[in-house]
C-alpha distance (Angstrom), angle and dihedral (degrees) to the residues before:
residue distance angle dihedral
M1 . . .
L2 3.79 . .
V3 3.78 113.0 .
G4 3.80 109.4 -128.8
A5 3.80 94.5 15.5
F6 3.80 118.9 131.7
A7 3.77 114.0 -101.2
A8 3.71 152.2 109.8
A9 3.77 111.5 -75.5
S10 3.77 119.2 -101.9
C11 3.79 115.2 -94.0
D12 3.78 95.9 -107.0
N13 3.80 100.3 42.9
S14 3.80 117.7 32.4
K15 3.80 94.1 165.2
N16 3.80 93.2 61.6
N17 3.82 91.6 51.1
N18 3.80 91.5 -149.4
G19 3.78 113.1 -179.6
A20 3.75 146.0 51.1
P21 3.67 140.8 -5.8
L22 3.87 157.6 60.2
D23 3.73 156.3 19.7
P24 3.83 115.2 -101.1
S25 3.77 99.0 -126.1
D26 3.79 131.2 142.1
G27 3.80 121.5 -80.8
N28 3.78 120.2 -103.9
D29 3.79 132.3 -161.4
T30 3.82 105.2 -86.4
T31 3.80 99.1 175.5
Q32 3.78 116.2 135.0
Q33 3.79 117.0 -107.7
N34 3.82 123.4 -150.0
T35 3.79 97.8 -130.7
P36 3.81 131.4 140.3
M37 3.79 112.5 -78.5
D38 3.78 115.6 -88.8
S39 3.81 109.1 -128.4
T40 3.80 90.1 -130.7
L41 3.81 93.3 61.1
A42 3.80 122.9 100.9
F43 3.82 90.2 -136.4
N44 3.78 139.7 -8.8
P45 3.84 111.4 -94.5
A46 3.80 89.6 -157.2
D47 3.81 89.8 66.9
L48 3.81 94.6 62.2
P49 3.82 127.7 98.3
E50 3.80 124.7 -119.0
E51 3.80 91.3 -92.9
P52 3.80 103.5 34.7
V53 3.79 123.0 -164.0
F54 3.80 119.8 -139.2
E55 3.77 137.1 -172.2
I56 3.80 113.4 -136.9
L57 3.78 100.8 -158.8
T58 3.82 110.0 -159.2
T59 3.77 134.8 174.3
Q60 3.83 85.9 -102.6
G61 3.80 96.7 50.5
S62 3.82 140.3 -80.6
I63 3.79 129.2 -44.4
I64 3.80 115.8 -165.7
I65 3.80 113.1 -152.6
Q66 3.79 136.5 179.2
L67 3.81 122.8 -149.9
Y68 3.80 122.1 -140.3
K69 3.80 122.4 -116.9
D70 3.81 92.7 -148.1
T71 3.82 91.4 64.4
P72 3.82 94.7 55.5
L73 3.81 98.5 159.5
H74 3.80 91.8 56.0
R75 3.81 93.1 39.6
D76 3.79 93.7 51.1
N77 3.79 93.2 44.6
F78 3.81 92.1 51.4
V79 3.82 90.5 47.9
K80 3.80 91.2 49.2
L81 3.81 94.1 50.1
A82 3.80 93.5 44.2
S83 3.82 90.9 50.1
E84 3.81 88.7 52.5
R85 3.84 90.4 50.8
Y86 3.80 88.5 -119.5
Y87 3.80 92.8 146.6
D88 3.80 97.1 48.5
S89 3.84 111.3 121.4
L90 3.82 95.5 3.2
L91 3.79 117.8 143.7
F92 3.75 130.3 -124.6
H93 3.79 88.1 -119.5
R94 3.80 99.1 177.5
V95 3.79 122.1 42.6
I96 3.80 124.6 169.6
Y97 3.79 117.8 179.7
N98 3.80 113.3 -126.9
F99 3.80 90.2 14.4
M100 3.81 121.2 55.9
I101 3.81 148.1 -52.6
Q102 3.82 119.4 -125.0
T103 3.80 135.2 -159.5
G104 3.81 142.5 147.2
D105 3.81 103.0 98.1
P106 3.83 111.3 133.1
Y107 3.81 91.0 -156.2
T108 3.81 88.2 71.7
K109 3.79 90.3 75.2
D110 3.82 87.5 71.6
P111 3.85 118.8 60.2
D112 3.81 89.0 -163.1
K113 3.81 88.6 66.2
S114 3.78 96.2 54.2
S115 3.80 91.2 123.5
L116 3.81 87.9 63.6
Y117 3.80 97.2 49.5
G118 3.78 108.7 131.6
T119 3.80 95.6 28.5
G120 3.81 102.6 74.8
G121 3.76 132.2 101.4
P122 3.80 144.8 137.6
G123 3.80 94.7 -77.1
Y124 3.80 101.0 -94.6
T125 3.78 142.0 71.4
I126 3.81 130.8 -135.5
P127 3.82 124.5 -127.6
A128 3.78 112.7 -108.3
E129 3.80 118.0 -94.1
I130 3.80 98.2 -174.9
L131 3.82 110.6 167.1
P132 3.82 127.7 -179.8
N133 3.81 92.7 -135.0
H134 3.82 91.9 62.4
T135 3.78 111.6 70.9
H136 3.79 135.2 172.5
K137 3.78 96.4 -94.0
K138 3.78 118.6 158.4
G139 3.78 109.1 -69.1
A140 3.80 94.4 18.7
L141 3.80 114.2 150.9
A142 3.81 112.9 -137.3
A143 3.79 138.0 170.3
A144 3.78 121.4 -110.4
R145 3.80 117.4 -133.3
Q146 3.78 145.2 174.7
S147 3.78 122.5 -88.6
D148 3.79 123.9 -80.4
L149 3.80 89.4 -110.1
V150 3.80 91.7 71.0
N151 3.80 98.0 17.6
P152 3.82 109.9 43.4
D153 3.82 91.6 162.0
K154 3.82 90.0 59.2
E155 3.79 92.6 -127.5
S156 3.79 113.9 -178.8
S157 3.76 131.4 -119.7
G158 3.77 112.6 -96.0
S159 3.81 92.2 -124.1
Q160 3.80 115.1 -1.7
F161 3.78 117.3 100.8
Y162 3.78 138.8 163.9
I163 3.78 135.8 -147.8
V164 3.78 119.7 -140.6
H165 3.78 117.4 -116.0
N166 3.80 100.0 175.5
E167 3.79 119.7 31.9
E168 3.80 96.1 -162.5
A169 3.80 94.2 50.8
C170 3.80 92.2 47.6
A171 3.82 97.0 44.3
Q172 3.82 87.8 94.5
L173 3.82 88.0 66.8
D174 3.81 94.2 61.9
G175 3.79 109.1 118.0
E176 3.80 91.6 15.5
Y177 3.82 103.4 73.6
T178 3.80 132.7 36.2
V179 3.81 112.4 -106.0
F180 3.80 107.3 -160.9
G181 3.79 106.4 166.3
E182 3.79 147.8 6.8
T183 3.78 140.6 -135.3
L184 3.80 116.4 -102.3
E185 3.82 97.0 177.7
G186 3.77 134.8 5.7
L187 3.79 105.0 56.5
D188 3.80 85.8 140.6
V189 3.81 89.0 59.0
I190 3.80 90.2 51.7
D191 3.81 88.0 51.1
R192 3.80 90.6 49.9
I193 3.79 93.9 50.3
A194 3.80 92.8 44.4
S195 3.81 90.5 52.7
V196 3.81 98.2 57.3
R197 3.79 121.6 112.4
T198 3.79 114.6 -96.4
D199 3.80 138.2 -171.6
N200 3.80 127.0 -119.1
M201 3.82 89.6 -79.5
S202 3.83 91.0 56.7
R203 3.81 90.6 -109.8
P204 3.79 116.9 141.8
L205 3.80 112.7 -108.0
N206 3.80 88.9 -137.3
D207 3.79 118.2 44.8
I208 3.80 118.2 -102.1
R209 3.79 112.3 -169.1
I210 3.75 142.0 -175.7
L211 3.79 105.6 -120.6
K212 3.79 94.9 -169.8
I213 3.79 143.4 -33.9
M214 3.79 116.6 -135.3
P215 3.80 134.7 167.6
V216 3.79 119.8 -104.0
I217 3.80 103.6 -136.2
């Protein structure tokens, strides 16, 4: 695993935060603005409710998620990126059976940048919104991040996130990573993705991609 990359910790050592994700850039304001819809957007963020529901359409099927209103920085950032089609065609670049599946790295659109998978992002981080009422239950949506050594404030990746496959294995991550949503439908799809064959970097041998993320209204 890449030291200092953004990711969920490995199952056996949450304090070392070994694993995937992000570039260590400065945080930006990610709050949602009520402005007229840009014609280039996939949907208008201003039309969504406080706890929006999204379909993550993957090459393995659909996962229906709901975002939490009490993690507004993460909610609004996810909405913004989805509306900009940021996640379209991104790989699930880190998959660990009985732990979690991870995606959101823009480098994964380019096979020539495979050595950088797990380190990409939009160029900012998000302040932690770690709440005791949001735990790593199966299907929980949580933000990847860099290790405590370089990220003592536990700030989240600007785009990389993971979905919990096994609640017991991920319980050690409670209080360490921001959980900002949950799966409403598609636990079977999470199971299917988590069960694929991977290499020694926990990358699926056959590409699994997000096709698009759209609100369910």
